[in-house]
Steps between C-alpha positions, in 0.01 A plus 500: 500500500618375837790337319590835343523666840686203649755526220555869579544417867755231416689740276505755780623244753777381268609855432493592870705193591759570229514872577546437872777247434679752278451781752264718299231485769504408867370180652203684648401633158539152353275362773233761429513422128459130573187537714233519233180306534429316173176350632180587313146357499594309187783314680244299700422308180724286283329576169546828312143522367191653654458482876243596764480840662647493852297703748597535866313638800726701729430699813534522874371278772123468530402700192323200340732384222429132554126562525506683167685212335252248640217712368660516153560127506155419623652268758730509803849478349676747731511481880310773684449578863551744782843371602779739405685468276232310313692423178834331552520329162457564130181358354490427125158447342502403132339281234601136513644522143758761600838356595735716704839335447748753638416599854754747642797315646516700824139437593425237766270244337315440825378861492333470160142379478368409156128473427356415157163547332316404181336832421582576134414869546793529744739284294725789398557635850717382787380645830749542783433592862814656649599485869427804715771746409487692829536188710745492788644185344786605271464179301160624379654816356779300336246264346311793348819653358602167344167471319464860381715462182262226380183713526322677212221676689503589869164545668584723795238441772449747785233563759360831624708467814826398326519677165792715623720209600862624487664167410262439214551852369876453496454186292259681268749780440784252441309261273247738347653514153559128467139376508149583399290596803137470604390632836227363726360688796356198678260492794332803346197446720712660776651766274429864430521713187770717661720192542445402137590850382809507719611159371453617143705812571781290647507283186513811285805617691659158449479545121160372393324767297162327518527191722240224471350445845223251577295514819410152622327344796612162628223369719292189518225680310681767300316815422508666165863584423742514207629145530355390166669795328831395657451146376404616148801732479742224593343259254519763223874525554556127444558529124812425303537857382470653846739244651748573223465871569569444868798277421655755265445780746649296783792407275563863408485606865763239583706613203471860613614399847795314350578795275481743791740293708747468214482872431557575867823297488627645172645818659726282715673386179600856412429689180659432163630859495680452831663178379607667175676762714705229676794494249552872551506451877769236452709722273494781754584270789770311310673825398541592866604149603750457213664836577539400865648161406749651254621746761539223754684272256790746442722375778427124458567529126842654564591226745383223270678661203830488694447134568418426138811687383720293730344169392430574136686194376311266732168659414548454127675162490324330797147636543408233755730654764482857380185614676577798711251390763713198584826701524398824666248621753407797278183435298297724274159379622536506876244535779482875445416461130246229577332718762482799261352284226245352739408849616449611141268208425308556822452869423379409151250250645383765747445745212295238315298427814421871535345486152239255635647201316538156666871454562505136611534363141774756430686405818495133403644571158764743631623242751695331218687816399599560862698175484623544143635855533833408674562222246427733208745766626770239571463325167497820294792660686716186467423467131574864429824507700632187324425658165670823612812316619516293183484821294653777720482862393265666259474445126740779398748398764497139385532607134800720582669219693447265207668758276794532742538120515508495125765773504695294758545239231513706183737781609787277625456275200512802267814627674669161469405481131641849442827419680528172309436679175779751573746223590409304184544805279841580648609142456379500137687823433821358649479198267483731205838652593375796685628509850251598763496476872193559712696561810434491869253787488271308268512197729413712803228692324349185353492335838340807657240519219397139547489542878294818480248350256453205736514674839270791409188284437597281795504792743182645350319167551634475853401851599161496329392159626133531620442497873335175607349677797339763280383232258349299785339816638353581162376144460341496844319827434373370170391172661325689778307711251405188301389325819290794616340524156416129507342537844297798375376303199424192711279707732342672198409156360350404837294819500379433146400147599331642810303743281391219268385291796307798635328544163410130503347531846296804395390322181392186685296681763364733231395199292301356791336838562408522132340154516300616802348773287366258240208260535207338332174676433172347619193480286265796512248486782143616485430848633313345793791275602750778442306738721462234770873423507586868506306537825666189649860600424739759631678664208 
């Protein structure tokens, strides 16, 4: 069971580390999600089988914790006295067959006293005497806090004079749900019923519906008290079923704490609905940015088109030296365009941030498009203008010019054939004895006909030749539109990838939360044990 919780903690730490590196959560959140205590009573032992019940005496200075332990042990195992603070160390009292292999790493070994016994009736219990929690020595408090995760049952010892100790109450309120509690009003020979009733009322306010309180007397010759009942209650808890019940409850409390922390950090990731709205935010922002860029590109496009028209031959035949950026100071994507594009992206990121979505991962992914945008516009505009110059004019214009070029060949050839045919026919007629003479008029008219059929298509081609400047302008506009569309789609792909990553983050943290809600079921307890535990636990 401890392994199950440790695995959840490791999953949480890995997720927090990855999410912080990607920018989904801050470093402070990652630190909080990495500070889970995986220590349990079971971690003190190497084996995964049955183990003893771990019972600790806790209380303020001079309330008689050590004396109670000595009385339970039947021998002096814990140091007692009038010097304050009396207890400066942790005393472990257990059966000699019990091996504690995994003492907490942070604990100073010199402040741990181990005493063993051979009493078989106490074999299934490890007794611990804690240092005085209200001591002026801060190391005492730290020692108590280090040991608390390893305790099953806390026996909270008070005296009539010190049952309202503020420090102890703060600890009780902080740790109340993590342990089973028994309460001892020690030194009862000096106590009063009013104090007992007041103590009981305070415990009720702390969350105990029906707290179990024993009144004991620690003196050389103890009077009749409830010490034997305390001893019998503790011994009745040292069964496998009860220990398993306490382990499962402690495990679930830790899981609930883990679940609560994860749930508290989930809102910082933003909702799925908000992320799904992100593409629409981009479309709205890009429409405004693209309109601004197109308006600002009007003058640079005209200047670049003039340059392209003047160097059309170089651009088509020698692309290596045909880049306008190397021949003219006028560029399409200048500082103004870059600034407007950066502003558009920043406004989009601000809109996403206002939706409560982490923008750091989006910023990282958009950094690439900030660098690629000028190259995309340049590449698309150059490609389109080369294609426009290689094929000037529109489709109908080019088709008409092809027809005129065909006429430039066919019409003069047809005129020559007609003139030749007339000359041949006249010559043939003259051979037959018929005299014929074409005359000067025919020669002039024939010459004019041939000239007209050749010059007319020639002049038409010359006058209707497409403007290279207009072709370059059309190509640049087309390239600009293609480039802007590519930028839009590139950012849309980044947003889609961002949305998928967000879904993965939600799924991972949701998976850990779901695992926190599952757990093993202990065996059924007897009604007596169940009722006893109910009184010892804060639900």
